[in-house]
C-alpha positions as CSV (number, residue, x, y, z in Angstrom):
1,M,101.3,106.3,134.3
2,G,103.4,103.6,132.5
3,E,102.3,105.4,129.0
4,R,105.1,106.8,127.0
5,V,103.5,109.9,125.5
6,W,105.2,111.9,123.1
7,L,103.8,115.4,121.6
8,V,104.2,116.7,118.0
9,T,103.5,119.9,116.6
10,A,104.3,121.9,113.4
11,S,105.4,125.7,114.1
12,I,106.9,129.0,113.0
13,Y,105.4,131.0,116.2
14,V,106.3,131.0,120.2
15,L,104.3,128.5,121.5
16,D,102.3,130.1,124.2
17,N,99.4,127.9,123.2
18,L,101.9,124.9,124.9
19,W,102.1,127.4,128.1
20,G,98.4,127.3,128.6
21,F,98.6,123.4,128.5
22,R,101.5,123.4,130.8
23,V,99.6,125.7,133.1
24,K,96.9,123.6,133.4
25,G,98.5,120.2,134.0
26,D,98.2,118.9,130.6
27,L,101.3,118.1,129.7
28,E,102.8,116.3,133.2
29,D,102.2,112.8,131.7
30,V,104.4,114.0,128.1
31,E,107.7,112.3,128.1
32,R,109.2,114.7,125.0
33,I,107.9,117.3,122.9
34,I,108.8,117.4,119.3
35,V,108.7,120.9,117.5
36,V,109.3,120.9,113.5
37,D,109.8,124.3,112.3
38,E,112.0,126.2,110.2
39,G,115.4,126.6,112.8
40,D,114.2,130.8,113.7
41,E,116.6,130.8,116.8
42,R,114.8,133.8,118.8
43,V,111.6,132.1,118.6
44,R,113.1,128.8,120.2
45,Q,114.5,130.6,123.2
46,E,111.6,132.6,123.4
47,S,109.6,129.2,123.8
48,L,111.9,127.7,125.9
49,K,112.0,130.5,128.6
50,M,108.0,130.5,128.4
51,L,107.9,126.1,128.5
52,K,111.2,125.5,130.9
53,G,111.5,122.5,132.6
54,L,109.7,120.8,130.1
55,D,111.9,118.3,127.6
56,I,111.3,120.1,123.8
57,E,113.1,119.3,121.0
58,F,113.3,121.6,117.7
59,H,114.3,120.6,114.2
60,G,114.6,122.5,111.7
61,P,116.0,122.2,108.5
62,R,119.5,121.4,109.4
63,E,118.8,119.2,112.4
64,R,116.3,117.1,109.8
65,E,118.8,117.0,107.2
66,A,121.2,115.7,110.1
67,F,118.7,113.4,111.6
68,F,118.3,111.9,108.3
69,R,122.5,111.7,107.8
70,S,122.8,109.6,110.9
71,R,120.2,107.3,109.9
72,Y,120.3,106.4,106.7
73,G,123.7,107.1,105.3
74,S,124.4,108.1,102.1
75,S,121.1,107.8,100.7
76,Y,119.8,110.1,103.5
77,E,118.1,112.7,100.9
78,K,115.9,109.7,99.3
79,Y,114.4,109.7,102.4
80,L,115.0,113.4,103.7
81,S,112.6,114.4,100.6
82,L,109.4,112.7,102.6
83,I,109.1,115.8,104.5
84,P,108.5,119.0,103.1
85,E,109.2,122.3,103.7
86,R,107.1,124.9,105.3
87,S,104.0,122.7,105.5
88,H,101.9,121.2,107.9
89,A,102.7,117.8,106.5
90,E,106.4,118.2,108.5
91,T,105.2,116.7,111.2
92,S,105.6,113.0,109.9
93,Y,108.9,114.1,110.7
94,G,108.0,113.7,114.8
95,F,105.9,110.3,114.0
96,L,109.4,109.3,112.9
97,L,111.5,110.6,116.1
98,A,108.6,109.2,118.8
99,Y,108.5,105.6,116.6
100,E,112.2,105.3,116.7
101,A,112.4,106.1,120.1
102,G,109.3,103.8,121.5
103,A,106.4,105.9,122.3
104,D,103.9,104.5,123.1
105,Y,100.9,107.3,121.8
106,I,101.8,110.1,120.2
107,I,99.7,113.2,120.4
108,E,99.8,115.9,117.6
109,I,98.6,119.8,117.9
110,D,98.4,122.2,116.1
111,D,100.1,125.9,117.3
112,D,96.5,127.6,117.2
113,V,95.2,125.5,119.6
114,Y,94.2,126.3,123.3
115,P,92.7,124.9,126.3
116,E,88.9,124.1,126.5
117,Q,87.9,124.6,129.9
118,G,86.4,120.6,131.3
119,Y,88.8,119.0,129.0
120,S,92.9,117.3,129.8
121,L,94.0,117.2,126.9
122,V,96.9,113.8,127.3
123,K,94.1,111.8,129.8
124,D,91.4,112.6,128.1
125,H,92.7,111.3,124.8
126,L,94.6,108.3,126.9
127,S,91.0,107.5,128.1
128,S,89.2,108.4,124.3
129,L,92.0,105.3,122.9
130,A,91.1,103.1,125.7
131,N,88.8,100.5,126.0
132,S,85.0,102.2,126.7
133,N,81.7,103.0,125.6
134,G,80.8,104.7,122.6
135,V,78.6,105.8,119.7
136,G,78.5,104.1,117.1
137,I,77.6,106.1,114.1
138,E,76.6,104.9,110.2
139,S,76.0,106.5,107.4
140,P,74.0,105.8,104.5
141,G,76.4,108.0,102.3
142,K,78.9,106.5,103.9
143,W,80.4,110.0,105.3
144,I,80.2,111.2,108.9
145,N,79.7,115.5,109.4
146,T,82.1,115.9,112.2
147,V,80.6,119.2,112.6
148,D,77.3,117.6,113.2
149,F,78.8,117.0,116.5
150,L,79.7,120.5,117.3
151,E,77.3,123.2,118.8
152,L,77.7,126.3,116.8
153,R,76.6,129.9,116.7
154,P,74.9,130.9,115.1
155,S,73.5,127.5,114.2
156,M,73.7,125.8,110.8
157,S,74.6,123.2,109.0
158,L,78.3,123.2,107.5
159,F,81.0,120.4,106.7
160,P,84.7,120.1,107.9
161,R,87.7,120.7,105.7
162,G,88.3,117.7,103.6
163,H,84.6,116.3,103.4
164,P,83.4,115.2,99.9
165,Y,81.1,117.6,98.2
166,D,79.0,114.7,96.1
167,P,75.7,115.2,97.7
168,S,75.5,111.4,98.3
169,T,78.2,111.6,100.7
170,R,75.9,114.4,102.4
171,V,73.4,112.6,104.0
172,G,72.5,112.4,107.5
173,N,70.0,109.8,108.4
174,Y,72.7,108.1,110.7
175,N,72.2,104.9,112.2
176,H,73.2,105.2,116.4
177,S,74.6,102.0,118.7
178,V,76.2,101.6,121.7
179,Q,79.8,100.4,120.9
180,D,82.6,99.0,123.7
181,A,85.7,99.3,121.9
182,E,89.5,100.4,122.1
183,C,90.6,102.9,119.7
184,V,94.1,103.4,117.8
185,L,93.8,106.9,117.0
186,N,91.7,109.8,118.1
187,M,90.6,113.2,116.9
188,G,89.8,115.4,119.3
189,L,87.5,117.9,118.3
190,W,87.2,122.1,119.1
191,T,85.2,125.0,119.9
192,G,86.3,128.5,119.0
193,H,86.8,128.4,114.4
194,P,85.5,124.9,113.1
195,D,87.7,123.7,110.6
196,L,85.9,124.6,107.6
197,D,87.7,124.6,103.7
198,A,88.4,127.8,101.7
199,L,85.1,128.0,99.8
200,T,83.1,127.5,102.8
201,I,85.1,130.1,104.9
202,L,84.4,132.5,101.4
203,Y,80.2,131.4,101.1
204,L,80.5,132.7,104.6
205,G,81.7,136.1,104.5
206,G,85.1,135.0,105.9
207,M,87.2,137.6,104.1
208,D,90.3,137.1,106.7
209,G,90.2,133.1,106.0
210,R,88.2,132.9,109.3
211,A,84.0,132.1,109.2
212,P,81.8,134.3,111.0
213,V,80.5,131.1,113.2
214,E,81.8,129.5,116.3
215,S,81.7,126.2,118.3
216,V,81.1,126.5,122.1
217,G,80.8,123.1,122.2
218,I,80.9,119.4,121.8
219,K,77.4,117.2,121.9
220,E,79.0,113.1,122.3
221,E,82.5,112.7,124.0
222,R,83.2,109.7,122.2
223,V,82.0,109.2,118.6
224,I,82.8,105.5,117.1
225,P,81.9,105.6,113.3
226,L,81.6,102.0,112.0
227,P,83.8,99.7,109.4
228,G,83.0,101.3,105.8
229,N,82.5,105.0,107.2
230,Y,84.7,107.8,106.8
231,F,85.0,111.2,108.2
232,A,87.5,113.9,107.8
233,I,90.5,113.8,110.0
234,C,92.0,116.9,111.1
235,S,95.0,116.5,112.8
236,M,94.9,119.9,114.7
237,N,94.6,117.7,118.4
238,T,94.6,114.4,117.6
239,S,96.4,111.2,119.2
240,F,97.1,107.9,118.0
241,S,98.7,104.7,118.7
242,R,102.2,103.7,118.4
243,K,101.6,100.7,115.9
244,I,99.5,102.7,113.2
245,V,102.7,105.0,112.4
246,P,103.7,103.4,109.7
247,A,100.4,103.8,108.0
248,F,100.3,107.2,108.6
249,Y,102.8,109.1,106.4
250,Q,100.9,112.6,106.3
251,L,101.2,112.8,102.3
252,Y,103.0,115.0,100.7
253,M,102.0,118.8,100.4
254,R,103.2,122.4,98.7
255,Y,103.8,120.2,95.7
256,M,102.9,121.2,92.5
257,G,99.9,123.8,94.1
258,I,98.3,121.1,96.0
259,D,97.9,121.2,99.9
260,R,96.0,121.0,102.7
261,F,94.9,117.8,101.8
262,D,97.7,115.9,103.9
263,D,95.9,114.8,107.3
264,I,92.4,114.2,105.2
265,W,94.3,111.7,102.6
266,S,96.0,110.4,105.5
267,G,93.2,109.9,107.4
268,I,90.7,108.2,104.9
269,I,93.7,105.8,104.5
270,I,94.1,104.9,108.1
271,K,90.7,104.7,108.3
272,K,90.3,102.2,105.3
273,I,93.2,100.2,107.1
274,A,92.0,100.1,110.6
275,D,88.7,98.6,109.3
276,S,90.3,96.0,107.4
277,I,92.4,95.3,110.8
278,G,89.5,95.3,112.9
279,D,90.8,98.1,114.7
280,R,88.8,101.5,115.8
281,I,89.1,104.8,115.3
282,C,87.0,107.9,117.0
283,F,86.5,111.1,117.7
284,G,84.9,113.3,120.4
285,K,87.1,114.6,123.5
286,P,89.0,116.3,124.8
287,A,87.8,119.3,123.0
288,A,90.3,122.4,122.6
289,K,89.9,125.9,121.5
290,H,90.6,126.6,117.4
291,M,92.1,130.1,117.5
292,K,92.7,130.2,113.7
293,R,94.8,133.6,113.4
294,P,93.9,135.5,110.0
295,R,95.2,133.7,106.7
296,P,95.0,134.6,103.0
297,V,91.8,132.8,102.1
298,W,92.2,133.4,98.3
299,K,95.6,131.6,98.7
300,D,94.3,129.2,100.6
301,L,91.4,128.3,98.0
302,R,94.1,128.2,95.1
303,A,96.3,125.6,97.2
304,E,92.9,123.8,98.2
305,L,90.7,123.4,94.2
306,E,92.8,120.9,92.5
307,G,92.7,118.9,96.4
308,M,89.1,119.1,96.0
309,I,88.8,117.5,92.7
310,I,90.8,114.7,93.9
311,N,89.4,114.2,96.8
312,E,86.3,113.4,95.3
313,I,88.0,110.2,93.5
314,L,90.4,109.3,95.9
315,W,88.5,108.4,98.8
316,R,86.6,105.7,96.7
317,I,89.5,104.6,95.3
318,I,90.7,103.7,98.9
319,D,87.3,102.4,99.7
320,R,86.9,99.9,97.4
321,A,90.8,98.6,98.1
322,D,91.1,94.9,98.8
323,I,93.4,94.3,102.1
324,S,94.3,91.1,102.9
325,S,97.2,91.7,105.3
326,K,96.9,92.3,108.8
327,S,99.9,94.5,110.1
328,Y,99.6,98.7,109.4
329,Q,103.1,98.4,107.5
330,D,101.8,95.9,104.7
331,A,98.3,97.3,104.2
332,Y,99.6,100.3,104.0
333,L,101.5,99.2,100.9
334,E,99.1,96.9,99.8
335,I,96.9,100.5,99.7
336,A,99.9,102.3,97.8
337,S,99.6,99.4,95.1
338,H,95.8,99.7,95.1
339,I,96.2,103.5,94.5
340,E,98.3,102.7,91.4
341,R,96.8,100.4,89.8
342,S,93.4,102.8,89.8
343,M,95.3,106.1,88.6
344,G,93.5,105.9,85.2
345,E,90.5,106.6,87.2
346,F,92.3,110.3,87.5
347,K,91.4,112.3,84.3
348,E,93.6,115.0,84.6
349,E,97.5,114.3,83.7
350,L,98.4,116.7,87.1
351,H,96.0,114.5,89.1
352,R,97.7,111.5,88.3
353,K,101.4,112.9,88.4
354,F,100.8,113.9,91.7
355,I,99.2,110.8,93.0
356,A,102.6,109.3,91.1
357,T,104.5,110.6,93.6
358,Q,102.1,110.5,96.6
359,V,102.6,106.3,96.2
360,E,106.3,106.7,96.0
361,K,106.8,108.6,98.7
362,M,104.1,105.8,100.5
363,R,106.7,103.3,99.7
364,I,109.7,105.5,101.0
365,W,107.8,105.9,104.4
366,V,107.5,102.1,104.7
367,D,111.4,101.4,103.7
368,A,112.5,104.2,106.3
369,I,110.5,103.0,109.0
370,D,112.2,99.4,108.4
371,K,115.3,101.0,108.4
372,L,114.8,102.3,111.8
């Protein structure tokens, strides 16, 4: 094929989902698989036995520290601090490895995401990133509800994790157009369990962390939100071009009691930057089946609550940023400075401290990329 494709996943489980993709032949074009884990050798050996023949590397705390020591010398701890432990945001580490190795495209997949009939993980992601037709979408509320593009059973109106609660962002009346564009990021949609926040799941009665609603299919294969329009980028089934990695750090989570917004906020930032540079981001195929494990829903609610408050303010701050740079790296630094200047909009000290840490990590990320 020519393109160098790396796959990144964060997991503490045996990777039977990747076995499913392998059996379908979906991993034939993947050059290397990076598993960011916690170093459990028993789990690693079971996964290796199942995925024998694939180029797969496991990177737990020990391997991550060794990488940062070898690349950054005596100041390695500064860069190691970018990667939170036992958090989905650990995937940033895999992005760093793929970027250093010169991968053209990176696919990120969660460990509870399985193949869906009729779709090919790598081929469909690459075709969605390539220059082809799609449905252009524009919303008067600046936000596109990705769950609108799922066939739900039972049928109901829901919004995904990370979509703001402000009613002005929850309007339909989309304007549609035909678009023909290459994309720098594609979010594959999902069947099975939709990606909902804990508040919505509780409202629907999902006491085990899983809502009693199922996606049985997707309505559009390629949707391109127009400039100035955002959507909740869930990284459970996502692909992107190498060139956005300097601006696609997954923000630092499991910090100050806040979690589960790493992909959401990184997604808002990358959408703003892509819009300003003139690139496009899309969602649609490939659909993959989300087979969510039972989760402590009250714990999730606690971890999401402060982030939900921050989200209502942060997306508007990012949306107002005036970006002049034409490189992803420089634009990312502009966004970091803009957020820093807007810190006063967060009324709670907890939120200001949390955002100040994110700005610091964003700058360290760019520095880490520079030094590779």
